[in-house]
C-alpha positions as CSV (number, residue, x, y, z in Angstrom):
1,M,0.2,-0.2,-0.2
2,P,1.8,3.1,-1.1
3,Y,2.2,6.0,1.7
4,V,0.3,9.0,2.0
5,I,1.1,12.0,3.0
6,Q,-1.5,13.8,5.4
7,S,-2.2,17.6,4.9
8,Q,-1.6,19.1,8.5
9,M,-2.8,22.7,7.1
10,R,-5.8,22.7,5.2
11,I,-8.3,25.5,4.5
12,R,-11.1,25.3,2.4
13,I,-12.8,28.4,0.7
14,N,-15.9,29.1,-0.7
15,I,-16.4,32.8,-1.4
16,E,-20.1,33.5,-2.9
17,N,-20.2,35.6,-6.0
18,Q,-16.8,35.6,-6.8
19,D,-16.5,34.0,-10.0
20,D,-12.1,32.9,-9.2
21,N,-11.7,29.7,-9.6
22,I,-8.0,29.8,-8.0
23,Y,-7.0,31.8,-5.0
24,Y,-3.5,32.4,-3.6
25,L,-1.6,32.0,0.1
26,L,0.0,35.3,0.8
27,K,2.8,35.4,3.6
28,Y,4.1,38.7,5.2
29,K,7.7,39.0,5.0
30,S,9.0,41.8,6.8
31,D,6.8,44.9,5.2
32,K,6.1,43.0,1.9
33,T,4.7,40.1,0.8
34,Q,5.7,36.7,-0.8
35,I,3.9,33.5,-1.6
36,V,3.6,30.5,0.1
37,I,1.3,28.3,-1.2
38,D,0.9,28.6,-4.9
39,S,-2.9,28.4,-5.2
40,T,-5.6,26.1,-4.3
41,N,-6.5,22.8,-5.6
42,L,-9.8,21.7,-6.7
43,H,-12.0,19.7,-4.3
44,N,-15.2,18.0,-5.2
45,G,-16.5,21.7,-6.4
46,K,-14.1,23.3,-2.9
47,M,-10.8,25.3,-3.2
48,I,-8.5,24.3,-0.9
49,I,-5.5,25.3,0.2
50,E,-3.1,22.7,1.8
51,N,0.7,22.1,3.0
52,N,1.9,19.1,4.3
53,S,2.9,20.7,7.0
54,N,1.4,23.0,9.2
55,I,2.7,26.4,8.2
56,D,3.8,29.6,10.8
57,E,1.4,31.2,12.6
58,G,0.5,34.9,11.7
59,I,-1.6,37.2,9.7
60,Y,-2.2,35.8,6.0
61,I,-3.6,37.3,2.9
62,I,-6.3,35.5,0.9
63,A,-5.6,36.8,-2.6
64,D,-7.5,36.2,-5.8
65,S,-6.3,35.0,-9.5
66,H,-4.4,38.2,-9.9
67,K,-2.4,38.3,-6.5
68,N,-4.6,41.3,-5.8
69,A,-5.3,40.8,-1.7
70,L,-9.3,40.1,-0.8
71,F,-8.9,39.7,2.9
72,E,-6.7,39.4,5.8
73,I,-6.5,36.3,7.8
74,L,-5.2,35.4,10.9
75,I,-3.9,31.2,11.3
76,G,-3.3,30.1,14.3
77,K,-2.7,26.3,15.9
78,D,-5.9,24.7,14.0
79,Q,-4.9,24.8,11.1
80,K,-7.4,23.0,9.4
81,F,-10.8,25.0,8.9
82,S,-13.5,26.0,6.3
83,I,-14.2,29.8,5.6
84,D,-17.9,30.5,3.9
85,I,-18.1,33.9,3.0
86,K,-21.3,35.7,1.9
87,E,-20.4,39.4,1.4
88,L,-16.2,40.0,0.9
89,M,-16.7,43.6,2.7
90,D,-19.0,42.3,5.5
91,Y,-16.7,40.7,8.1
92,N,-19.9,39.4,10.0
93,S,-20.6,37.5,6.6
94,Y,-17.7,35.7,7.6
95,E,-18.5,31.9,8.6
96,I,-15.9,29.8,9.9
97,K,-16.0,25.8,11.3
98,G,-12.7,24.3,12.5
99,S,-10.7,27.2,14.4
100,K,-12.1,29.6,17.3
101,E,-8.6,31.5,16.9
102,T,-9.6,32.3,13.0
103,S,-13.4,32.6,13.8
104,S,-12.9,35.0,16.5
105,Y,-10.0,37.2,14.7
106,F,-12.9,38.4,12.3
107,D,-15.4,38.4,15.2
108,I,-12.7,41.0,16.8
109,Y,-11.9,42.8,13.5
110,A,-15.3,43.5,12.8
111,K,-16.1,45.0,16.2
112,T,-13.1,46.9,16.3
113,I,-13.6,48.0,12.8
114,Y,-17.0,49.2,13.6
115,N,-16.1,50.7,16.7
116,N,-13.3,52.9,15.2
117,L,-15.2,54.3,12.8
118,Y,-18.1,55.2,15.0
119,I,-15.4,57.3,17.1
120,K,-14.2,58.8,13.7
121,A,-17.4,59.8,13.1
122,L,-17.5,61.6,16.6
123,N,-14.5,63.1,16.3
124,S,-15.5,65.2,12.9
125,E,-18.6,66.3,15.0
126,I,-17.0,67.2,18.1
127,E,-16.5,71.2,17.3
128,Y,-20.2,71.0,17.5
129,N,-21.2,68.6,19.8
130,P,-17.9,69.2,22.5
131,N,-20.4,65.7,24.7
132,N,-19.2,63.4,22.0
133,I,-15.9,63.7,24.3
134,Y,-18.2,61.3,26.6
135,K,-19.0,59.2,24.5
136,I,-15.9,58.7,22.2
137,D,-14.1,57.1,25.8
138,S,-17.4,55.4,26.6
139,L,-17.1,53.5,23.4
140,K,-13.1,53.1,23.7
141,T,-13.7,51.4,26.8
142,K,-16.0,49.2,25.9
143,L,-14.1,48.2,22.5
144,Y,-10.9,47.5,25.2
145,E,-13.0,45.4,27.6
146,Y,-14.4,43.5,24.8
147,Q,-11.1,43.0,23.2
148,E,-9.9,41.6,26.5
149,S,-12.5,39.3,27.6
150,M,-11.9,38.0,23.8
151,L,-8.7,36.4,25.0
152,L,-8.6,32.7,25.1
153,K,-7.5,30.3,28.0
154,D,-4.8,30.0,26.4
155,K,-2.1,32.1,26.2
156,D,0.4,31.6,24.0
157,S,-2.4,31.8,21.2
158,F,-1.4,33.9,18.6
159,L,-5.2,35.3,19.0
160,N,-3.7,36.9,22.5
161,T,-1.0,38.6,21.2
162,Y,-2.9,39.9,18.3
163,I,-5.0,41.3,20.9
164,K,-2.8,42.8,22.6
165,F,-1.3,44.9,19.7
166,I,-4.6,46.0,18.5
167,E,-5.6,47.6,21.9
168,K,-5.1,51.1,23.0
169,V,-3.3,52.2,25.7
170,Q,-5.5,52.1,29.0
171,V,-4.7,55.8,30.7
172,P,-5.4,55.1,34.4
173,K,-9.0,57.8,35.2
174,D,-7.0,59.6,37.8
175,Y,-4.4,60.9,34.9
176,N,-5.0,64.1,33.4
177,N,-2.5,64.0,30.8
178,D,-3.5,61.6,28.2
179,Y,-0.6,61.8,25.4
180,E,1.8,61.8,28.5
181,Y,0.7,58.8,29.9
182,I,0.2,56.8,26.2
183,T,4.5,58.2,25.2
184,E,5.5,57.1,28.1
185,H,3.9,53.8,28.3
186,Y,3.1,52.6,24.8
187,F,4.8,49.3,24.8
188,D,4.1,48.2,28.6
189,E,1.9,45.1,27.5
190,L,3.4,44.1,24.0
191,P,4.8,40.9,23.5
192,L,7.6,42.4,21.6
193,C,9.2,38.8,21.6
194,D,6.5,36.7,20.4
195,H,7.9,35.8,17.1
196,R,5.5,35.6,15.4
197,I,4.6,38.8,15.1
198,L,7.3,39.3,12.0
199,N,4.4,37.1,10.0
200,S,2.2,40.3,9.9
201,R,2.1,43.9,10.0
202,L,1.6,44.0,13.7
203,L,4.9,45.2,14.4
204,K,5.2,47.7,11.8
205,N,2.0,49.3,12.3
206,K,3.0,49.6,16.3
207,L,6.2,51.1,15.4
208,D,4.7,53.6,12.9
209,D,1.7,54.7,15.6
210,Y,4.3,55.3,18.3
211,F,7.0,57.2,16.3
212,N,4.8,58.9,13.9
213,N,1.8,59.7,16.5
214,Y,3.6,60.4,20.4
215,A,7.5,59.7,19.9
216,S,8.0,62.5,16.9
217,K,6.7,65.3,19.5
218,S,9.6,64.7,21.6
219,T,13.2,65.4,22.4
220,S,15.7,63.2,21.0
221,D,17.3,62.0,24.0
222,F,13.5,61.3,25.0
223,I,13.2,59.0,21.6
224,C,17.3,57.7,22.4
225,D,15.9,56.7,25.8
226,K,12.2,55.2,24.5
227,I,14.6,53.4,22.1
228,D,16.6,51.8,24.5
229,L,14.0,50.8,26.5
230,I,12.3,48.7,23.6
231,I,15.3,47.0,22.6
232,S,16.3,46.2,26.1
233,K,12.4,44.4,26.2
234,V,14.1,42.3,22.7
235,S,16.9,41.5,23.8
236,D,17.1,37.5,23.9
237,C,14.7,38.2,20.4
238,K,17.3,38.5,17.9
239,D,14.8,38.0,14.6
240,V,12.9,40.8,16.4
241,R,15.3,43.0,17.7
242,D,17.2,43.1,14.1
243,Y,13.6,43.9,12.9
244,I,13.0,46.9,15.2
245,L,16.2,48.5,14.3
246,W,16.0,48.3,10.2
247,N,13.1,49.8,10.6
248,L,14.5,52.4,12.9
249,Y,16.9,53.2,10.5
250,S,14.7,53.9,7.8
251,R,12.9,55.8,10.1
252,F,15.6,58.2,11.3
253,F,18.5,58.2,8.5
254,K,16.6,61.1,6.8
255,P,13.9,62.3,9.4
256,E,11.1,64.5,8.9
257,N,12.2,66.7,12.2
258,I,15.7,67.8,11.4
259,Y,16.2,67.8,15.1
260,H,15.7,64.2,14.5
261,E,19.1,63.5,13.4
262,L,21.2,62.8,16.7
263,V,19.0,59.6,17.0
264,F,20.3,58.1,14.0
265,V,23.7,59.0,15.7
266,H,22.3,57.1,18.7
267,L,21.5,54.0,16.8
268,V,25.2,53.8,14.9
269,D,26.8,54.0,18.3
270,N,24.9,52.0,20.9
271,Y,24.0,49.1,18.0
272,F,24.4,49.3,14.2
273,S,28.6,49.8,15.2
274,H,29.0,46.4,17.3
275,L,26.5,44.2,17.1
276,E,25.4,41.3,14.6
277,I,22.5,42.5,12.9
278,D,20.9,39.7,10.2
279,N,21.6,41.4,6.6
280,L,24.6,44.3,7.7
281,T,28.2,43.5,6.4
282,D,31.2,45.1,6.7
283,D,30.4,47.3,4.1
284,I,27.1,48.6,4.9
285,R,28.2,49.0,8.4
286,T,30.9,51.1,7.7
287,E,28.8,53.2,5.3
288,I,26.8,53.9,8.3
289,I,29.1,54.3,10.5
290,R,30.4,57.3,8.2
291,R,27.2,58.7,7.4
292,G,26.4,58.9,11.5
293,E,29.9,60.9,11.8
294,I,28.3,63.3,9.1
295,L,25.2,63.8,11.1
296,R,27.1,63.9,14.2
297,N,29.4,66.7,12.8
298,I,26.1,68.9,11.0
299,A,23.3,68.5,14.0
300,I,21.5,71.4,15.0
301,G,24.1,73.4,17.6
302,Q,27.1,72.4,16.0
303,A,30.0,74.4,14.2
304,A,29.4,74.3,10.3
305,P,31.9,72.2,8.8
306,P,35.0,74.3,7.3
307,L,34.4,75.5,3.5
308,S,36.1,77.0,0.6
309,Y,34.8,77.3,-2.9
310,V,35.1,79.7,-5.4
311,N,32.1,81.5,-6.4
312,E,30.3,82.4,-9.9
313,N,33.1,85.6,-9.6
314,N,35.6,83.3,-9.5
315,E,36.6,84.2,-6.0
316,T,37.8,81.8,-3.5
317,V,35.8,82.0,-0.1
318,N,36.1,80.9,3.1
319,L,33.8,80.6,5.3
320,Y,35.4,81.4,8.1
321,D,36.6,84.6,6.6
322,I,32.9,85.6,6.8
323,K,32.1,89.0,9.5
324,S,28.4,88.8,9.8
325,K,25.9,87.6,12.7
326,Y,24.2,85.5,10.0
327,T,25.3,83.8,7.3
328,V,23.1,81.1,4.4
329,L,24.7,78.4,2.7
330,F,22.5,77.9,-0.3
331,F,23.2,75.3,-2.1
332,Y,21.7,74.9,-5.4
333,K,22.5,74.2,-8.7
334,P,21.4,76.4,-12.0
335,D,19.0,74.1,-14.0
336,C,16.9,73.9,-10.6
337,Q,14.0,75.7,-10.9
338,R,13.1,75.9,-7.5
339,C,17.1,76.8,-6.5
340,M,16.0,79.9,-8.8
341,R,13.1,80.6,-7.0
342,D,14.9,80.8,-3.6
343,K,17.4,82.8,-5.3
344,R,14.5,85.4,-5.4
345,V,13.5,85.3,-2.2
346,L,17.3,85.4,-0.8
347,N,17.6,88.5,-2.3
348,M,14.9,89.7,-1.2
349,V,15.8,88.2,2.3
350,K,19.1,89.9,2.3
351,K,17.8,93.5,0.9
352,R,16.1,93.7,4.0
353,R,18.5,92.4,6.7
354,K,22.1,93.9,6.4
355,D,23.3,91.6,9.3
356,L,23.2,89.0,6.7
357,E,25.5,87.3,3.9
358,I,24.4,84.8,1.7
359,L,27.1,82.1,0.2
360,H,25.4,80.6,-3.0
361,I,27.6,77.7,-3.8
362,D,27.0,75.8,-6.7
363,I,26.6,72.1,-6.8
364,S,26.1,71.1,-9.9
365,E,28.2,68.5,-11.8
366,E,29.5,71.1,-14.4
367,N,30.8,72.5,-11.6
368,N,34.3,71.2,-11.5
369,K,35.2,74.3,-8.4
370,I,33.3,72.9,-5.7
371,S,34.9,69.8,-3.7
372,Q,33.0,66.5,-3.6
373,D,33.9,66.5,0.1
374,I,31.7,69.7,1.2
375,I,28.3,68.0,-0.5
376,N,29.4,65.3,1.7
377,Q,30.1,67.0,4.7
378,Y,26.7,68.7,5.1
379,D,24.9,65.8,3.7
380,I,23.5,67.1,0.1
381,M,21.0,65.3,-1.1
382,T,18.5,67.6,-2.8
383,T,18.4,71.3,-4.1
384,P,17.8,73.2,-2.5
385,T,19.7,72.8,0.5
386,I,19.8,75.7,3.2
387,Y,22.0,76.1,6.5
388,L,20.9,79.3,8.2
389,L,24.7,79.7,11.2
390,N,24.6,82.3,13.8
391,D,27.9,84.8,13.9
392,K,29.8,82.0,15.2
393,K,29.1,79.9,12.3
394,D,27.1,77.4,14.3
395,I,24.5,75.8,13.0
396,I,20.6,77.2,13.8
397,A,18.8,76.1,11.4
398,K,19.1,73.8,8.6
399,Q,16.9,72.3,5.6
400,I,14.4,75.1,5.3
401,K,12.6,77.0,3.1
402,A,14.4,80.2,2.3
403,E,11.1,82.3,3.3
404,E,11.4,80.7,6.5
405,I,14.9,82.9,7.3
406,E,13.7,85.3,8.9
407,F,11.3,83.6,11.0
408,H,14.3,81.7,12.4
409,I,16.2,84.6,13.2
410,I,13.3,86.5,14.8
411,K,12.5,82.8,16.7
412,R,16.4,83.6,18.4
């Protein structure tokens, strides 16, 4: 009798009003997707996704024949189940048999989506209905209580991890500053060392939410302290730690808030310069360390690097020979329309302020009189790039618009 390999992962799919005769199961890999199971097989008219062994637990995507995502699905310990769907956009119409985890996932997902939409609608009218704030607080509390009630007795279930990652931080009633509390305690309850979160967007979504909506308003020192706290929580989980470090690397390589460049320096000094990190080769490490040094030297408050160049009149200009209360370094290219527009604005500013000197530095490839070292030292990636210096040639603002120069001077 021939040996038959029994399927361990087997998902039957039936979607009403769907013409496809094939579905794909896609897996998250970092922030992208890859195919895990090539396609469904047809069994007695039903579409079946199956594998000879269990697959990693996580959040997966069911895609159509064109590999367009139809819906996300949680696959936990029970990997033999069926999905019957009457309406793709109505998660309440999803019927799952064979997996309590997967069934609960869709229940929680539908309830959370509905509540968040209701909260968003109430928020949009709060200017006209101030009492909405009490309704919003009540909805948030009820949603949290519902999510907590859906936790399984099996503490190791991926559903429990999923719930912890979608829950909002609960602020104590006697605490009078929600933003401050959330910023401080955001990661307290998160099971960061559950490597299954890497088979989903849960970790990325959480990092995006925290650093975009909370930490972005804090100082670089505060962010560095929070990064150290997060990394300490995953010190024994190298795969998660490395994912977080690369996520932070991308986030602070060229941060939106120029004052947060020192966060990148912190990442270099404390992690990338010496840790063994996945995909970090010696060449990449050297380049990261080099960039860290560049940002360290041109941070706000640092003395501007020495600069010597030949100007449009064929005269040699040395930055530290300039005697002026304020100096603007204007890095530009002649064929850059925005540069020419900023040049006109700078000329008007110069007419209004006699305490201001402007250095126009052409960094185009055609200008072989400009040193590549200057471009590297000042981290010029786009044009125009503007630096504002004080009388000691300390950097007081950078990567600002031409019309913002006077604002930064007055602000001092």
